[in-house]
C-alpha positions in Angstrom: 13.4 7.7 63.7 10.8 7.9 62.4 7.2 8.2 63.8 5.9 4.8 65.8 2.7 4.9 63.3 3.8 5.0 59.6 1.6 8.0 58.2 1.2 5.5 54.8 -1.1 3.6 56.2 -2.0 4.8 59.5 -3.6 2.9 62.4 -6.7 1.0 62.8 -8.0 0.0 66.4 -11.6 -2.0 66.4 -13.3 -2.7 69.3 -15.5 -6.0 69.6 -17.6 -7.6 72.4 -16.1 -11.1 73.8 -18.7 -13.0 71.1 -17.1 -11.0 68.4 -19.5 -8.5 67.6 -18.1 -4.9 66.5 -18.9 -2.6 68.1 -16.2 0.9 67.1 -13.9 1.0 65.1 -11.4 4.3 63.8 -8.3 4.8 61.6 -5.5 7.3 62.4 -2.1 8.5 61.8 0.1 11.0 63.5 0.4 11.8 67.3 -2.3 12.9 69.7 -5.6 12.6 71.7 -8.4 9.9 70.2 -11.8 9.0 71.2 -13.5 6.1 70.3 -17.0 5.7 70.9 -19.8 3.6 69.4 -22.6 3.9 68.1 -25.7 5.9 70.3 -27.7 2.3 70.3 -24.5 0.3 71.4 -23.9 0.0 74.9 -19.9 -1.4 75.8 -19.6 -4.0 77.9 -17.8 -3.6 81.5 -14.7 -6.0 79.0 -14.1 -6.3 75.7 -11.3 -6.9 73.1 -9.1 -4.2 71.8 -7.5 -5.0 68.5 -4.6 -3.0 67.1 -3.3 -3.0 64.0 0.1 -1.6 62.6 0.9 -2.3 59.3 5.0 -1.7 57.8 6.0 -1.9 54.4 9.1 -4.4 53.4 11.1 -5.2 50.7 8.3 -6.5 48.9 5.1 -6.9 50.3 3.3 -5.0 52.8 3.1 -7.0 56.5 0.2 -6.7 59.0 0.6 -7.0 62.5 -2.8 -7.3 64.3 -2.8 -7.2 68.1 -6.3 -8.1 70.0 -6.1 -7.6 73.9 -8.8 -9.8 75.3 -11.0 -8.9 78.4 -9.6 -5.4 78.4 -12.1 -3.0 80.6 -12.5 1.3 79.6 -9.9 3.5 80.3 -7.0 5.7 79.1 -4.2 3.9 76.4 -1.0 5.0 74.9 0.3 3.6 71.8 4.1 3.9 71.8 6.7 2.3 69.8 9.8 2.9 67.7 10.4 2.7 63.6 13.7 3.0 62.7 15.3 4.5 59.1 18.3 3.9 57.4 20.8 7.0 56.7 22.6 4.8 54.3 25.3 2.2 54.5 29.1 2.1 55.4 31.3 -0.5 53.6 33.7 -3.2 55.5 35.8 -5.7 54.5 38.3 -7.5 56.6 42.3 -8.1 56.9 44.7 -10.2 58.4 41.8 -12.8 59.4 43.3 -15.5 61.3 41.3 -18.9 60.7 37.6 -19.2 61.3 36.0 -21.7 62.6 31.8 -19.6 62.3 30.3 -16.8 60.4 31.4 -13.2 61.4 29.2 -11.0 63.1 28.6 -7.4 61.9 26.9 -5.2 64.1 25.8 -1.1 64.1 23.6 0.7 65.3 20.6 -1.4 65.1 21.6 -3.7 62.6 23.2 -7.1 62.5 25.0 -9.6 60.2 25.8 -12.7 60.6 27.2 -14.6 57.7 29.7 -16.9 56.5 30.5 -14.6 53.4 33.5 -12.3 54.3 34.1 -10.3 51.6 33.3 -6.8 51.2 29.9 -6.3 53.6 27.6 -2.9 53.5 26.7 -1.8 57.1 23.1 0.2 57.4 23.6 3.0 59.4 20.8 4.1 61.7 23.1 6.8 63.1 26.2 8.4 61.6 28.7 8.6 62.4 28.6 5.1 64.1 30.6 2.7 66.0 30.9 -0.9 64.3 31.2 -4.2 66.2 32.6 -7.4 64.7 32.8 -10.9 66.1 34.8 -13.5 64.8 35.3 -17.2 66.6 38.4 -19.2 66.3 39.6 -22.1 67.4 41.0 -20.7 70.4 37.7 -18.8 71.1 35.0 -16.2 70.1 37.1 -12.4 69.3 36.2 -9.4 68.5 36.9 -6.0 67.6 35.3 -2.7 68.3 35.7 0.4 65.2 34.6 3.3 66.2 33.5 6.4 63.6 32.2 4.9 60.7 30.4 7.4 58.3 27.8 7.2 55.3 29.9 5.9 52.0 32.8 5.7 54.0 34.7 2.5 52.9 36.8 1.3 55.6 39.4 -2.2 55.8 39.5 -3.6 59.1 42.9 -5.0 60.4 41.5 -8.5 62.5 45.1 -9.2 63.6 44.7 -7.1 66.6 41.8 -8.4 68.7 40.4 -8.5 72.0 38.9 -11.6 74.2 35.2 -11.5 75.0 33.8 -12.9 78.6 32.5 -15.9 77.7 30.2 -18.4 79.5 28.0 -21.8 78.9 24.8 -21.0 79.9 22.9 -24.2 81.7 19.6 -25.6 80.5 17.3 -28.0 82.7 17.0 -31.2 80.2 19.2 -32.0 77.0 18.5 -30.0 73.7 19.1 -31.1 70.4 18.8 -27.7 68.9 19.1 -24.0 70.4 19.5 -20.8 69.6 20.9 -17.1 71.2 21.3 -13.7 71.2 23.2 -11.3 72.7 22.1 -7.5 73.0 24.4 -4.9 74.1 23.6 -1.0 75.0 26.2 0.9 75.6 24.5 3.5 77.2 22.6 1.2 79.8 19.2 2.7 77.9 17.2 -0.4 77.2 14.7 1.4 75.2 16.7 2.4 72.3 15.9 1.3 69.4 19.0 0.9 68.2 20.8 -1.6 70.1 24.0 -3.7 69.3 24.0 -7.3 68.5 27.4 -8.8 69.9 26.8 -12.4 70.1 24.5 -15.0 68.2 24.4 -19.2 68.4 22.7 -21.6 66.6 23.0 -25.9 67.5 24.1 -28.2 64.9 22.1 -30.7 65.5 24.2 -32.6 68.4 22.3 -32.6 71.4 23.9 -30.4 73.7 23.4 -29.5 78.0 24.5 -26.1 78.1 24.5 -22.8 75.3 28.1 -21.2 75.1 27.8 -17.3 74.7 30.1 -14.3 74.6 29.9 -10.9 75.6 32.9 -8.5 75.6 32.3 -6.2 78.9 34.6 -3.8 78.4 32.3 -1.6 75.5 28.5 -1.9 77.0 27.1 -1.1 80.0 24.3 -3.9 79.7 23.0 -6.8 78.0 19.9 -8.2 76.9 20.1 -12.1 76.4 16.9 -14.0 74.7 17.6 -17.9 74.1 15.8 -20.6 72.9 15.4 -24.6 73.5 14.0 -27.3 71.5 14.4 -30.6 73.5 13.1 -33.1 70.6 12.1 -32.4 67.0 9.3 -34.6 67.2 8.1 -32.7 70.3 5.4 -29.3 68.8 7.1 -27.5 72.2 10.2 -24.9 71.6 11.0 -23.1 75.6 12.0 -19.5 75.4 14.1 -17.2 77.9 15.2 -13.5 78.1 16.4 -11.5 80.8 17.8 -8.1 80.5 21.3 -7.2 82.8 24.2 -9.4 83.8 23.9 -12.7 81.2 22.0 -15.4 83.0 23.8 -18.4 84.2 21.3 -20.1 83.3 17.8 -20.7 81.2 14.5 -20.7 83.8 12.1 -23.1 81.7 8.1 -21.9 82.2 6.1 -25.1 84.1 3.8 -24.7 81.8 1.8 -26.8 78.6 -0.5 -26.9 75.9 -2.6 -30.1 76.8 -5.5 -29.6 74.0 -5.7 -27.1 70.6 -8.3 -27.6 68.3 -9.2 -24.8 66.1 -12.2 -24.5 63.6 -12.9 -21.6 61.7 -13.0 -18.7 63.7 -12.4 -19.8 67.0 -10.0 -21.9 69.2 -10.4 -24.4 72.4 -7.5 -24.5 74.7 -6.5 -26.7 77.3 -3.3 -25.3 79.4 -1.7 -26.5 82.4 0.8 -24.8 84.5 1.8 -22.1 86.1 1.4 -18.8 84.0 0.8 -15.6 83.4 -0.6 -14.7 80.1 -2.2 -17.2 76.7 -0.9 -15.5 73.4 -2.2 -17.8 69.8 -1.7 -16.3 66.6 -3.4 -17.2 63.4 -1.8 -15.9 59.6 -2.1 -15.9 56.1 0.4 -15.3 53.2 -0.3 -15.6 49.6 1.7 -14.9 46.5 2.0 -10.5 45.6 -0.5 -10.2 48.8 0.3 -8.6 52.1 0.8 -10.9 55.6 -0.9 -11.0 58.0 -0.3 -11.9 61.4 -3.3 -11.5 63.7 -1.9 -12.7 68.0 -4.4 -12.7 70.6 -3.6 -12.4 74.3 -5.5 -13.3 76.9 -5.4 -14.7 80.3 -4.1 -17.9 82.0 -7.8 -19.5 82.1 -8.3 -18.6 78.6 -10.0 -22.0 77.0 -11.6 -20.7 74.1 -11.1 -17.4 71.4 -13.4 -16.1 69.2 -11.9 -14.7 66.1 -14.2 -11.0 65.9 -16.0 -9.4 62.5 -13.9 -7.3 59.8 -14.8 -3.5 60.2 -16.0 -2.7 56.6 -13.3 0.0 56.1 -10.5 -2.6 56.7 -11.9 -5.2 54.6 -12.6 -2.8 51.8 -8.8 -1.6 52.7 -7.6 -5.6 53.1 -9.5 -7.8 50.8 -8.0 -10.9 50.7 -8.6 -11.3 54.6 -11.3 -13.2 55.8 -11.8 -14.9 59.0 -12.1 -18.3 56.8 -8.1 -17.6 54.8 -6.5 -17.8 58.2 -4.6 -20.8 59.6 -3.6 -21.2 63.4 0.2 -20.8 63.4 0.9 -21.5 67.2 0.1 -20.6 70.9 2.1 -19.1 73.4 1.9 -19.8 76.7 4.5 -16.4 78.9 5.3 -16.8 82.5 7.2 -13.3 84.0 9.8 -13.3 86.7 7.9 -10.3 88.7 4.5 -10.6 89.9 2.3 -9.5 87.0 -1.8 -10.0 86.9 -3.7 -10.1 83.5 -4.9 -6.5 84.0 -1.3 -5.7 85.0 -0.1 -7.1 81.8 -3.3 -5.1 80.5 -1.6 -1.6 81.5 2.3 -2.6 80.8 0.7 -3.1 77.0 -2.0 -0.2 77.0 -0.3 2.2 79.6 3.5 1.8 79.2 5.8 4.7 78.4 8.1 1.9 77.5 7.9 1.3 73.2 8.5 -2.8 74.0 7.4 -3.4 76.8 7.5 -7.1 76.9 11.3 -6.8 76.5 11.8 -5.8 80.2 9.9 -8.3 81.5 12.0 -11.7 82.2 9.9 -13.8 80.8 10.1 -17.7 80.5 7.7 -18.8 77.8 7.2 -21.9 75.5 5.7 -21.8 72.0 3.4 -25.1 71.0 2.8 -25.6 67.5 0.1 -27.3 66.2 1.4 -31.1 65.3 0.6 -30.9 61.3 3.1 -27.6 61.2 6.2 -29.0 63.6 8.7 -30.4 60.9 
């Protein structure tokens, strides 16, 4: 495990009023307490925006994630999260494979590879020794192998002639879908906050209309599961539907009752008209250039949100990232979220800014819809 805050970049935090005027900003790294104050001539309003910037180094470029929370009030905030670091890898090959009808899933703690290439594979290790989960799809259905005790730099030939049969379920969906994605994550010790769970099932639609999503899960291996589902009802629709939940595998996909009736983006602002039952609105802008950092800027506000203004960027931030400007950003999507347990927007802010969980949104049973601008929908 690494420290949550990347010491190479640190974290930028800046505060703006609801019209986008910069009030205060800072950059810091490491753990500890920090007080953010504006200059003496600035009065902090009762509600304001808080933007948290967390850069990370990818394989070939920097990825900058920016989350702006709207209508925040003064208080104590806690930034928590996980950053994992690989220790190395082991090499895996499979022997005595039966006939296959789909890709092979390899998973160690925090790593997975879902591939049709069954030649010798490296498996990344985030802890050592570790265990290995392998799921194959055969004409008789899914089968799995649990292989304990793999070590760094080990080379293993695993006999797939002896495999186990997982539990299976067809998760029903409210209406016919032309495409779906599914992922089942397993927690051997039941620790939902573990940054290195196993991926024990993945699935994708093939374009054939369906009314249910088949999933498999090895109940004997894992103490708990996290289910993530995505449904596309029409290739022409700008809406994609999502549902995720901890615990038992659900019998049915719970669809959010919410829509985006209108989204109009101009430079630095977005006008919204939404309808339905939901608690949180999220709008995402982005910018990506060749050999330049990738930026994802998310704005989160209440269900009543109808206008989002992009705040001005702090001078130090502009110096660090000269490629990013308000003019360079383009709207990518609008995301409406509904939580199964009653949560007000202020309660949502407390979950995010005062949480002891590294990924609090994943711990809430959530139905949501992501609405794309029509010109971006393929």
